C-alpha angles and dihedrals in degrees: 000000000000091000092049091051092049093051090045091052093048091047096048094043094047093047091047092052093049092047091051091054088051094052089044089057090051089052088051088049091056090047093050093046087052091053091049092050091049093048092049091050091049094049092057096054120111113271117259133192115280109279115242093238110014115208118222090220106036096036102039108134092003109154113237138171121219130186125200136076141305116241124210095247112103144153125219118223117197113240143139141217130213091234103043105021127219119010144121139276110230112222110189135190112242129191115208125219088258092054102259117144111216136149131259122201096216094183137239138349129174121254090256091055096045095102097035105129112256110194121211115257139165115273144168110218128196114192147116131280114238145166101201120210092217094130122078135166089274096051112110118241114260119266097233095184091054093037091233119143128183100203140008104266100175094197094048095043090049091054091049093049095037092238140126113278087256121123125190116192108213117235096200135034114281098197134251091097094291115141113217118236103197120211115266134189092251117146130168103256113178095142095109090054091048091049092052089050093053094046089049090052089048090053091049091047091051091047092050090050093052090046091051091050091049090052091050091051094047091050090054096047 
């Protein structure tokens, strides 16, 4: 009897823990879907002038319009597209009509066009503010000498370009052969898959517990 109670306790506790992880992932799924919906709604708002002090939380994805001129200072962020393959995002310093230095994510160029000279010129850019989360603990540090970056780190790019830590992702092409890659409400959302995995493990754990109990009973018969 003691052995049966021990197995039953292990089985119930293990199954409960695994189920809790599964339900937690469903909660995270609801949270992430809410973020995606909020971002999609923000992206579709009418553009406004650039805020004096953009907030990474309140102003993420906010549509803005800036008028001024592109400078020649830029950083190149390694990326790829399904259509054209590997290439680089061109992040360029931009000086607004009122003298603010910010950054504009102009979009994509192929590897061959990476070092094509792009002269500064006046422009009016409509785009979305963003503080991308491209950089993780596994992202290599940028090769400053080669001007090769592996993720859009707004703070680090701003230091390299001597600008405010403000990035506008252009909605439309801004010339010089750069193809705009507008901001989208695209978040990594693997929570449903994780939930299914935890629920599957809970089912296996419960099945193994029942099998173990059955083996105990058959040995005693």
